[in-house]
C-alpha positions, 0 to 999 in steps of 0.5 A, a space after each residue: 086298166 080301170 074299172 071304166 077301161 074295163 066294164 064297157 066290154 063284151 061279157 063272158 060269163 063261166 060258171 065254176 066248174 072247177 076242182 083243184 086237187 093238189 096230187 103232189 108237195 114235192 117242187 123243186 124250188 124253193 120261191 119265197 112267195 109261195 103258199 103251197 095250195 095252204 098246206 105245210 111243206 111236208 118233208 120239214 115237218 114230218 114228226 110235228 102235229 097240227 099246232 106245230 107246224 111250221 111254214 118257214 124255210 126249213 130243210 127244203 128252202 119252202 115256204 107256206 106263208 099263211 101258214 102261220 095265221 091258217 091253222 093247217 091240221 094235216 100234212 099233205 101225201 102225194 095223191 095214188 092213181 088208184 080207186 080212192 082217188 077215181 072214187 074222191 073224184 066222183 063222190 065231189 062230182 056226184 055233189 058239186 057239178 064238176 067238168 075240170 079237174 086241175 091239179 097243183 101242187 108242189 109240182 105236178 110233173 114231179 109226179 111218178 104217176 102223172 100220166 095215169 091221175 089224167 086217165 083216170 079224170 079222164 074216163 071219168 068224162 073231166 077235162 084235165 089242167 095242170 099247173 107248174 114251173 115247168 121244171 120236169 115236163 118234157 119228160 112227162 108231157 109226152 105220156 100226158 098229153 096221150 092220157 087226155 091231159 088239156 092244158 099246162 099253166 105255166 107259173 113263170 117266175 123269171 126269164 133271166 137265171 139271175 131273176 129267177 134267183 132271186 125269189 128263191 131261199 138263199 141255199 137255191 139262189 143260184 143262178 147256175 141252177 136256175 138257168 137249168 131250171 128255165 132250159 126245162 121250162 123252155 123244154 117243157 113249152 116245146 113239148 107241150 105245143 109238140 104234143 097238143 097241150 095248150 099253154 099258158 105262161 102266168 106272171 104275176 107282176 108286182 110293179 114297173 120292176 116287172 114289166 121288162 120280164 113280161 116283155 121277154 115272155 111275150 116276145 120269146 114264147 109269145 107265139 107257143 104260149 098264151 100269156 096271162 099278167 096277173 095282179 099281185 095278191 098283195 096290190 096296193 094299185 102298183 101291180 094294176 099300174 104295171 100292167 097298164 104299163 105292158 098294154 100300152 107298150 105294146 099297143 094291146 087293145 082290151 076286147 073282151 072279160 072273162 068272169 067266172 061266176 061263183 069264184 073269185 078268178 077274172 081276166 080280161 082278154 086284150 087283142 096285140 096287134 099281131 092278132 095273139 091274145 094277151 090276158 090280165 087276171 085279177 081278183 074280184 072281191 067275192 065271198 061265200 054267204 055264209 062261210 066268209 060272212 064271220 071270217 076274220 079275213 073278211 076285208 079287203 086287207 086280210 083276205 086276198 083271194 076271195 072264195 077261188 073256189 073248192 081244193 082237194 088235197 090227201 091228208 098224210 096217212 088219212 082222208 081225203 080232204 075238201 076245203 075252200 080256202 087256202 088263208 083258213 084251212 081250218 074250214 077244211 072238212 073230210 070228203 064224207 063230212 064235205 059232199 053230206 055238208 052244209 058248206 057243198 050245198 052253199 057253194 052249190 047254190 052260190 055258184 048257180 045263183 052267181 050265175 043267173 045273176 051275173 047272165 042277167 045283169 049283163 045281159 049274156 048267156 053262160 059260158 060253159 067251161 
């Protein structure tokens, strides 16, 4: 999967028009590599002030891997399905072209008002997706589908109880518990498929040892799920090599590159011998021209996500917050500040300029989300 292999492919340019919203902090897993959208784990930091937050495993067993260096200054709280949320979405959409909202967490399917949140976004004309580990999807997806949920991206951390248990905090590293979580994941896939919600499985592949896991997922769920292999953010080459191993084993043929203009996301679409699609997702070296210019992480080693897009949070007991980097949570602004800021204008201009540049470079038309 070399640059030479993919650079010759046809290109689809997709302008970034997505707002990620962290709607809940709670989660029923305790993955050892979780970035928690850049925020502290609320339940482990109650009573602490900014500067005292910890990202290491507390009573919950959960972590927030960037917290030691990202200067997060607020605890996230659950976003209510109310007029405040509707006004917040409308404010972002009014200041920054937005066609899609993507709910994150924590675990969004644990939010007791998830269908109502979907309805609010749909009434504003937004497409709605969410990222989930699948632990509660079977219970909530029928009503979410009726409310207008378009798709669910499932983060798959293991296909056997042993694999899933191996990436959990010690107190949750139980194959028996992991087996229940995997059963819930399978039920989520089935429920989503039956109710017309598109399903993708996002699988990070750190190295060769994870190849068999990806192949099992494609074999077990490939008919109902679009599999997307994700490069490890700390890749030293082993992750890309493992992706190539999967592609070679399956006899998949690269057919197109999809580049998100104005954000670091890019992916290559492969066609399997039976016609199904397989995606390999990676990070482009994308930076905001002004905000990222003097950042201490702005190098090939430390900036792991690049500029990935705009995220919205609700501060505990406080306002909605908007950020542009999970490694620099000190860049977060209140919603009111953001929509009036030069940073908002910078994001808007960068999206437009990169869309135009990529379209001209690849002599192609942009495709809206």
